[in-house]
C-alpha positions in Angstrom: -35.8 -7.5 -4.8 -35.6 -4.5 -2.5 -34.7 -1.0 -3.7 -31.3 -1.2 -2.0 -30.5 -4.5 -3.7 -31.6 -3.1 -7.1 -29.3 -0.1 -6.5 -26.4 -2.4 -5.7 -26.9 -4.2 -8.9 -27.0 -1.0 -10.9 -23.7 -0.1 -9.2 -22.0 -3.0 -10.9 -23.1 -1.7 -14.3 -21.9 1.8 -13.6 -18.6 0.3 -12.3 -18.0 -1.3 -15.6 -18.7 2.0 -17.4 -16.3 3.8 -15.0 -13.6 1.2 -15.8 -14.0 1.9 -19.5 -14.1 5.7 -19.0 -11.0 5.9 -16.8 -9.2 3.4 -19.0 -9.6 5.7 -21.9 -8.5 8.7 -19.8 -5.3 7.1 -18.4 -4.6 5.4 -21.7 -4.6 8.9 -23.3 -2.5 10.4 -20.6 0.2 7.7 -20.9 -0.2 7.4 -24.7 3.3 8.7 -25.5 4.7 5.9 -23.3 2.7 3.3 -25.0 3.7 4.5 -28.4 7.4 4.9 -27.5 7.9 1.2 -26.9 9.4 1.8 -23.5 8.5 0.4 -20.1 7.0 2.8 -17.6 9.2 1.3 -15.0 11.3 3.6 -12.8 13.1 2.4 -9.7 11.3 -0.4 -7.9 8.9 -0.9 -10.8 11.9 -2.1 -12.8 14.0 -3.8 -10.2 11.0 -5.8 -8.7 7.9 -5.2 -10.9 9.2 -5.9 -14.4 11.5 -8.6 -13.1 8.5 -10.5 -11.5 6.2 -9.8 -14.4 8.5 -11.3 -17.0 9.7 -14.2 -14.9 8.1 -17.6 -15.0 6.0 -18.3 -11.8 8.1 -19.9 -9.1 7.8 -20.3 -5.4 11.5 -20.9 -4.5 14.9 -20.1 -5.7 18.3 -21.5 -4.8 20.0 -18.3 -5.9 20.1 -16.7 -2.4 21.7 -18.2 0.6 20.7 -21.9 0.8 17.3 -21.0 -0.7 14.8 -18.2 -0.7 10.9 -18.5 -0.6 10.0 -16.1 -3.4 6.3 -16.8 -2.8 6.6 -15.5 0.7 7.9 -12.2 -0.4 4.8 -9.9 -0.9 6.6 -7.8 -3.4 6.8 -10.7 -5.8 2.9 -10.5 -6.2 2.9 -14.3 -6.6 -0.7 -14.5 -5.4 -2.1 -11.3 -6.8 -4.9 -12.3 -9.2 -4.8 -9.1 -11.2 -1.1 -9.6 -12.1 -1.6 -13.3 -12.9 -4.5 -12.5 -15.2 -2.5 -9.8 -17.1 0.4 -12.2 -17.4 -1.8 -15.0 -18.6 -3.3 -13.0 -21.4 0.1 -11.7 -22.4 -0.6 -8.1 -21.6 2.2 -5.6 -21.5 3.7 -4.5 -18.2 2.6 -0.9 -18.9 -1.1 -2.0 -19.0 -0.7 -3.7 -15.6 1.0 -0.7 -14.0 -1.6 1.8 -15.3 -4.4 -0.6 -14.2 -3.7 0.6 -10.6 -4.9 4.1 -11.5 -8.0 2.9 -13.3 -8.9 0.7 -10.4 -8.4 3.4 -7.8 -10.4 5.9 -9.8 -13.2 3.5 -10.6 -13.6 2.2 -7.0 -13.6 5.7 -5.6 -16.3 6.6 -8.2 -18.3 3.6 -6.9 -18.0 4.6 -3.3 -19.0 8.3 -3.8 -21.8 7.4 -6.1 -23.2 5.1 -3.5 -23.0 7.8 -0.9 -24.5 10.6 -3.1 -26.5 8.8 -5.8 -24.7 11.1 -8.3 -22.5 9.7 -11.1 -21.1 13.1 -11.8 -19.9 13.5 -8.2 -18.5 10.0 -8.3 -16.6 10.8 -11.6 -15.1 13.9 -10.0 -14.0 12.0 -6.9 -12.4 9.3 -9.0 -10.2 11.9 -10.7 -9.3 13.4 -7.3 -8.2 10.1 -5.8 -6.6 8.3 -8.8 -4.9 11.3 -10.5 -3.5 13.0 -7.4 0.1 14.1 -7.1 1.0 11.3 -4.7 -0.4 8.5 -6.9 1.5 9.7 -10.0 4.6 10.4 -7.8 4.5 6.8 -6.5 4.5 5.3 -10.0 7.8 3.7 -9.0 6.1 1.9 -6.1 3.8 -0.3 -8.2 2.9 -2.5 -5.3 1.7 0.4 -3.1 -0.5 2.0 -5.7 -2.0 -1.4 -6.6 -2.7 -2.1 -2.9 -4.2 1.4 -2.4 -6.4 1.0 -5.5 -8.6 -1.5 -3.6 -9.1 0.6 -0.5 -12.2 2.5 -1.8 -13.8 -0.8 -2.7 -13.3 -2.0 0.9 -15.1 1.1 2.2 -17.8 0.6 -0.4 -18.5 -2.9 1.0 -18.7 -1.5 4.5 -21.1 1.1 3.2 -23.3 -1.7 1.9 -23.2 -3.3 5.4 -24.1 0.1 6.8 -27.2 0.2 4.5 -28.3 -3.3 5.7 -27.1 -5.3 2.7 -25.1 -7.5 5.0 -24.3 -10.5 2.8 -23.5 -8.5 -0.3 -21.4 -6.0 1.7 -19.5 -8.8 3.4 -18.7 -10.4 0.1 -17.4 -7.2 -1.5 -15.4 -6.2 1.6 -13.8 -9.6 2.0 -12.8 -9.9 -1.7 -11.4 -6.4 -1.9 -9.6 -6.8 1.4 -7.9 -9.9 0.1 -6.9 -8.2 -3.1 -5.5 -5.3 -1.2 -3.3 -7.6 1.0 -2.2 -9.6 -2.1 -1.2 -6.5 -4.1 2.3 -6.5 -2.8 3.0 -4.0 0.1 1.6 -4.6 3.6 2.0 -1.0 4.8 -1.1 0.3 2.9 -3.4 -2.6 4.1 -2.3 -2.0 7.7 -3.2 1.6 7.5 -6.4 0.8 5.6 -7.6 -1.4 8.5 -7.4 1.6 10.8 -9.2 3.8 8.3 -11.9 1.2 8.0 -12.3 1.0 11.7 -12.6 4.8 11.8 -15.3 4.8 9.1 -17.3 2.0 10.8 -17.2 3.8 14.2 -17.8 7.2 12.7 -20.8 6.0 10.6 -22.4 4.6 13.8 -22.1 8.1 15.4 -23.4 9.9 12.3 -26.4 7.5 11.9 -27.3 7.4 15.6 -28.6 3.8 15.3 -30.0 1.7 18.1 -28.0 -0.9 20.1 -29.2 -3.9 18.1 -28.3 -2.4 14.7 -24.9 -1.3 16.1 -23.9 -4.8 17.1 -25.2 -6.2 13.9 -23.1 -3.8 11.8 -20.0 -4.4 14.0 -20.4 -8.2 13.7 -20.8 -8.2 9.9 -18.0 -5.7 9.4 -15.6 -7.6 11.6 -16.5 -10.8 9.9 -16.0 -9.3 6.4 -12.6 -7.9 7.2 -11.5 -11.2 9.0 -12.7 -13.2 6.0 -10.7 -11.0 3.6 -7.6 -11.5 5.9 -8.2 -15.3 5.8 -8.5 -15.3 2.0 -5.1 -13.6 1.8 -3.5 -15.8 4.5 -1.7 -17.7 1.8 0.5 -14.6 1.4 0.2 -13.1 4.9 1.3 -16.1 7.0 4.5 -16.9 5.1 5.2 -13.2 4.9 5.1 -12.9 8.7 7.3 -15.9 9.1 9.8 -14.6 6.6 9.8 -11.1 8.1 11.5 -12.4 11.2 14.7 -12.7 9.1 14.4 -9.2 7.8 16.7 -6.4 8.7 13.6 -4.5 10.0 12.5 -7.4 12.1 13.2 -5.3 15.2 11.2 -2.1 15.1 12.5 1.1 16.4 11.2 4.6 16.8 13.9 5.9 14.4 12.7 3.6 11.7 9.0 4.5 12.3 9.7 8.3 12.3 11.9 8.3 9.2 10.6 9.8 6.0 7.7 11.6 7.7 6.2 14.6 6.0 7.8 17.8 7.3 5.1 20.1 8.6 6.0 22.9 6.3 5.5 20.6 3.2 1.8 20.5 4.0 1.9 23.7 2.0 1.8 21.5 -1.1 -1.9 20.9 -0.4 -2.6 24.4 -1.7 0.7 25.5 -3.4 2.1 22.6 -5.3 5.1 24.6 -6.8 6.2 26.2 -3.5 9.3 24.0 -3.1 10.4 24.2 -6.7 11.4 21.1 -8.7 9.5 22.1 -11.8 10.4 23.3 -15.2 9.4 26.3 -17.2 10.3 27.3 -20.8 13.1 29.5 -19.4 14.6 27.3 -16.7 14.3 24.2 -14.6 14.0 25.1 -10.9 15.7 22.7 -8.4 13.7 21.1 -5.7 14.4 22.4 -2.2 12.0 20.2 -0.2 13.0 17.2 1.8 10.7 14.3 0.7 10.0 14.8 -3.0 6.4 13.9 -2.3 3.4 16.2 -2.7 0.1 16.2 -1.0 -1.6 18.1 -3.8 -5.0 16.8 -5.0 -6.1 19.9 -6.8 -7.5 23.2 -5.4 -11.1 22.5 -6.2 -11.4 19.5 -3.7 -9.8 21.6 -1.0 -12.3 24.5 -1.7 -15.2 22.1 -1.7 -14.1 20.4 1.5 -13.9 23.8 3.2 -17.4 24.6 2.0 -19.0 21.2 2.6 -19.3 21.0 6.4 -20.9 24.4 6.5 -23.4 24.4 3.6 -23.9 20.9 2.1 -27.2 20.3 3.8 -28.0 16.7 3.0 -24.4 15.5 3.3 -23.2 17.8 6.1 -22.6 15.2 8.8 -21.2 12.7 6.3 -18.7 15.3 4.9 -17.6 16.2 8.4 -16.9 12.6 9.2 -14.6 12.2 6.1 -12.9 15.5 6.7 -12.2 14.6 10.3 -10.6 11.3 9.2 -8.5 13.2 6.6 -7.3 15.6 9.4 -6.3 12.7 11.6 -4.4 11.1 8.7 -2.6 14.3 8.1 -1.4 14.3 11.7 -0.2 10.7 11.3 1.7 11.6 8.1 3.7 14.1 10.1 5.1 11.3 12.2 7.0 12.3 15.3 6.2 16.0 14.7 2.8 15.6 16.5 1.6 13.8 19.6 -0.8 11.7 17.5 2.1 10.4 15.4 4.2 9.6 18.4 1.4 7.8 20.1 0.6 5.6 17.1 4.2 4.1 17.3 2.6 1.8 19.8 -0.4 0.9 17.7 -0.2 -2.7 16.4 1.5 -2.9 13.0 2.6 0.7 12.8 6.1 0.5 14.2 7.5 -1.9 11.6 7.0 0.6 8.7 8.9 3.7 7.8 7.6 6.7 5.8 4.5 7.9 7.7 4.0 10.3 4.8 2.3 7.4 3.0 -0.8 8.3 5.1 -1.2 10.9 2.4 -2.8 8.1 0.3 -5.7 8.1 2.7 -5.7 11.9 3.0 -6.3 12.0 -0.7 -9.1 9.4 -0.5 -10.9 11.0 2.4 -10.7 14.4 0.9 -11.9 13.0 -2.4 -15.0 11.6 -0.7 -15.7 14.7 1.3 -15.2 16.9 -1.9 -17.5 14.5 -3.8 -20.3 15.0 -1.2 -19.9 18.8 -1.5 -19.8 18.4 -5.3 -23.1 16.6 -5.3 -24.6 19.2 -3.1 -23.4 22.0 -5.3 -24.7 20.6 -8.6 -28.0 19.7 -7.0 -28.3 23.3 -5.8 -28.7 22.1 -2.2 -25.6 24.1 -1.3 -25.6 27.8 -1.2 -23.3 29.0 -4.1 -21.9 31.7 -1.9 -20.0 29.3 0.3 -17.8 28.1 -2.6 -16.4 31.6 -3.6 -15.8 32.3 0.1 -13.9 29.0 0.5 -11.9 29.8 -2.7 -11.0 33.2 -1.3 -9.8 31.7 2.0 -7.8 29.0 0.2 -6.1 31.6 -2.0 -5.3 33.9 0.9 -3.8 31.0 2.9 -1.7 29.8 0.0 -0.4 33.3 -0.8 0.4 34.1 2.9 2.0 30.6 3.5 4.2 30.9 0.4 5.2 34.4 1.4 6.3 33.2 4.8 8.2 30.4 3.2 10.1 32.7 0.9 10.9 35.0 3.8 12.1 32.3 6.3 13.5 29.5 4.1 17.0 30.4 2.8 16.9 27.6 0.2 13.9 29.3 -1.5 15.7 32.6 -2.1 17.8 31.4 -5.0 14.6 30.3 -6.7 13.3 33.8 -6.4 16.5 35.4 -7.7 17.0 32.9 -10.6 15.2 32.4 -13.9 12.0 30.4 -14.1 9.4 32.8 -12.7 9.2 31.1 -9.3 6.7 33.6 -7.7 4.4 33.3 -10.7 4.0 29.6 -10.2 4.3 29.3 -6.4 1.8 32.1 -5.7 0.2 32.9 -9.0 -1.1 29.3 -9.7 -3.2 29.0 -6.5 -4.6 32.5 -7.1 -5.5 31.7 -10.7 -7.3 28.4 -9.9 -9.2 29.8 -6.9 -10.3 32.8 -9.0 -11.4 30.6 -11.8 -13.4 28.4 -9.4 -15.1 31.4 -7.8 -16.0 32.8 -11.2 -17.4 29.5 -12.4 -19.7 29.1 -9.4 -20.9 32.7 -9.8 -21.6 32.1 -13.5 -23.4 28.9 -12.5 -26.0 30.8 -10.7 -27.1 32.1 -14.1 -27.5 28.6 -15.6 -31.0 27.1 -15.8 -32.0 24.8 -13.0 -32.8 22.1 -15.5 -30.7 19.0 -16.0 -28.7 20.5 -18.8 -27.4 23.3 -16.6 -26.5 21.0 -13.8 -24.5 18.7 -16.2 -22.8 21.7 -17.8 -21.6 23.0 -14.4 -20.4 19.5 -13.3 -18.5 19.0 -16.6 -16.8 22.4 -16.3 -15.7 21.7 -12.7 -14.4 18.3 -13.7 -12.4 19.8 -16.6 -10.9 22.4 -14.2 -9.9 19.6 -11.8 -8.3 17.5 -14.6 -6.5 20.5 -16.0 -5.2 21.6 -12.6 -3.6 18.1 -11.9 -2.4 17.6 -15.5 -0.5 20.9 -15.3 1.1 19.7 -12.1 2.1 16.4 -13.6 3.4 18.2 -16.7 5.5 20.6 -14.8 6.9 18.4 -12.0 9.4 15.6 -12.6 9.2 12.2 -10.9 10.5 11.5 -7.4 14.1 11.4 -8.4 14.5 13.0 -11.8 18.0 13.9 -12.7 19.2 16.7 -14.9 21.2 16.3 -18.1 24.8 17.6 -18.3 25.2 21.3 -17.8 26.4 21.9 -21.3 22.9 21.0 -22.6 23.7 17.7 -24.3 20.7 15.7 -25.1 19.7 12.9 -22.8 20.1 9.4 -23.8 17.2 7.0 -24.2 18.5 3.8 -22.9 17.5 0.4 -24.2 18.6 -2.9 -22.8 19.3 -6.0 -24.8 20.2 -9.5 -23.6 23.8 -10.5 -24.0 25.3 -13.9 -23.0 28.0 -13.8 -20.3 30.5 -16.5 -19.7 29.7 -18.5 -16.6 33.4 -18.5 -15.7 33.6 -14.7 -15.8 34.7 -13.4 -12.4 32.2 -11.3 -10.4 33.4 -9.0 -7.7 31.7 -6.8 -5.2 31.9 -3.0 -5.6 31.2 -0.3 -3.1 29.5 3.1 -3.3 30.8 6.5 -2.3 29.5 6.0 1.2 31.4 2.8 1.6 28.4 0.6 1.7 29.0 -2.6 -0.2 25.7 -3.3 -2.0 26.4 -4.4 -5.5 27.8 -7.0 -7.9 30.0 -6.2 -10.8 31.8 -8.3 -13.3 34.3 -7.7 -16.1 34.7 -4.0 -16.9 33.4 -4.6 -20.4 30.2 -6.2 -19.1 29.2 -4.5 -15.8 30.0 -0.9 -14.9 29.2 1.5 -12.1 26.5 3.9 -13.2 28.2 6.9 -11.7 26.3 7.1 -8.5 27.9 4.1 -6.8 25.2 1.5 -7.6 25.2 -1.3 -10.0 21.8 -2.2 -11.3 20.6 -5.5 -12.4 17.4 -5.9 -14.2 15.8 -8.8 -16.3 14.7 -11.1 -13.4 15.4 -11.8 -9.8 13.9 -15.2 -9.7 15.7 -17.3 -12.3 19.3 -16.6 -11.4 19.8 -20.3 -10.6 18.7 -21.6 -14.0 20.4 -20.4 -17.1 17.8 -22.0 -19.3 15.1 -19.9 -17.7 17.3 -16.9 -18.1 17.4 -17.5 -21.8 13.6 -17.8 -21.9 13.1 -14.6 -20.1 15.6 -12.7 -22.2 14.1 -14.0 -25.4 10.9 -12.5 -24.2 12.7 -9.2 -23.5 14.3 -9.3 -27.0 11.0 -10.1 -28.6 9.3 -7.1 -26.9 12.2 -4.8 -27.7 11.4 -2.8 -24.6 13.6 -0.4 -22.7 13.7 1.8 -19.7 13.5 5.6 -20.5 15.9 7.3 -18.2 16.7 11.0 -17.8 20.2 11.2 -16.5 23.9 11.5 -17.3 24.6 10.0 -20.7 27.2 7.5 -19.5 28.8 5.9 -22.5 31.0 3.8 -20.4 28.1 2.0 -18.8 27.5 -0.9 -21.1 25.4 -3.4 -19.3 24.1 -4.8 -16.0 23.8 -8.3 -14.6 20.4 -9.9 -15.0 19.8 -10.6 -11.3 18.1 -8.9 -8.4 19.9 -6.0 -6.8 21.1 -7.6 -3.6 24.4 -8.2 -1.9 23.1 -11.7 -0.9 23.2 -13.2 -4.4 25.7 -16.0 -4.6 25.1 -17.4 -8.1 25.7 -15.8 -11.5 23.3 -15.3 -14.2 23.8 -16.5 -17.8 22.8 -13.2 -19.4 23.2 -9.5 -18.8 21.3 -6.7 -20.4 23.6 -4.7 -22.7 23.0 -0.9 -22.7 22.6 0.6 -26.1 22.6 4.4 -26.3 20.1 6.0 -28.5 19.8 9.8 -28.9 16.6 11.4 -27.7 15.1 14.7 -28.5 16.3 17.4 -26.1 12.7 18.6 -25.8 11.8 15.3 -24.0 14.6 15.7 -21.5 14.7 17.7 -18.4 17.8 20.0 -18.7 19.1 22.1 -15.9 19.9 25.7 -16.7 23.2 25.7 -14.8 25.4 23.7 -12.6 26.5 20.1 -12.8 24.0 17.3 -13.4 22.2 16.3 -10.3 19.0 15.5 -8.5 16.1 17.8 -9.2 13.3 15.8 -7.6 13.6 14.8 -4.0 13.7 11.4 -2.4 16.2 8.6 -2.4 15.3 6.5 -5.4 18.1 5.0 -7.4 16.6 5.4 -10.9 15.2 8.3 -12.8 12.2 8.9 -15.0 10.6 11.6 -17.0 7.9 14.1 -16.5 4.7 13.2 -18.4 6.2 15.0 -21.3 8.7 12.1 -21.6 6.1 9.4 -20.6 
């Protein structure tokens, strides 16, 4: 066995250890949710995820039009092995959802450890990638975070091919590519294919290999990606056929450019609180941005990425490659605001998706890898310690100046400055505090002994700073569409849903929303009610509406688990229940059960309460449902 093969086998052992370690971390972070007995299921995670998770497996339903191929809908995760395993062993939905974060962190750990040989650098990068603001902010989009979780493993397989382990690399790449495609949302896999192509081409330039090696790598890489696509064809081919009947079958530039990241919101890379939307002990500051999404991955990775291309001697070229891909992904996330974003409208697969800001997933991954390379150089003392304090000073100055310009030129920010909540302290003071702390740690590190103990101590301190930085963000910021409680400070309501039989003869009628769009089903006023924002929400399951007996089975499971959806919002005592079907104007048949809303008081400390004004949206975005900050999770 060659040294490379032996290293690859050792990687599998360390991957298991990483899974265990990250499982403990995320289990601790979400411990309050596990103990509360509530689903971590905001928005799509409830409407699609929990519905599919609790429903019996099926490939077809007669409940829509003259029939609907459920198995061809990628969001049903019919062919996703991870979901099927969790369901088969009777695991809770929360465990399945949190598994995405564990997988993302563990696979990023594996990739960076392979590049650097340092488990400490891999552990750091795992936290950067899996614990970022975007990953936690997209907890509602369970299928996207599960798809993204496998991207680092795809790149790890390509790295094995790069090192000459062609068969092993092809096997890993193919398996992870298939899992990525089967995980529920095709947008992330499409973007990932372009990133993989950039990594393959960039590594050839960095390595400067001969022509024969170049063609061998290209053949094996293309074969591995094509094999993965073939393994996922059981989902991809029906999805392509079904997509022709979608409302988005005809792409347009307007669709492609919608929900792009506004250029000014790149400021969240270094100043996460610049656009408000966070709470303080004295007040909750409203969100004044446009998207509700944040590019923040922590200030330490940004500082390390700035320092890495200059001073990380062994990994300098590699770090520049990953930083260059990250910059390119940033340009794509801005959509039509840049020539690159406009040009990629014509790239195969791009025009059928909206929300270019989802390129931020790959920004976080590439920056995590580049920062991991610099981290390895720092703790191995290959990098000059002086470059990190200099990079920290540059980052702090950029953040302070940019936030200052925002406060001067953005009228929406001025009320935040004038109101309670200490906006300036968080928007400007937080970046200055973290950058100063990092510079101080690196200066102190020069005094530590060069033995193994000093290296480990420095690495652990830096990882603790990274975790604390992101944890403070998640603790202060609400979810994508958090809503405030009533202005009089009444406690929010913890809502629990219980199955309740409904007469099959009970009339159902369509209801509209304030904008006039008819998008819901409602029944008798004592059974189904509007939730106050024009939408009627149906949970339970979307795949069993044509068989009351299956409805009873699913609802018995719901009753046995006694779960509920923790919502922060207007305590609407009139809203009593919702129909147990998928939210769709296309449904033609009625369900045999609804989920009856039971109000249960919650502690005011676990609710986000606005200091003044009527109840309304605090987080940005256009999600229908609300969920709590990690305080409430």
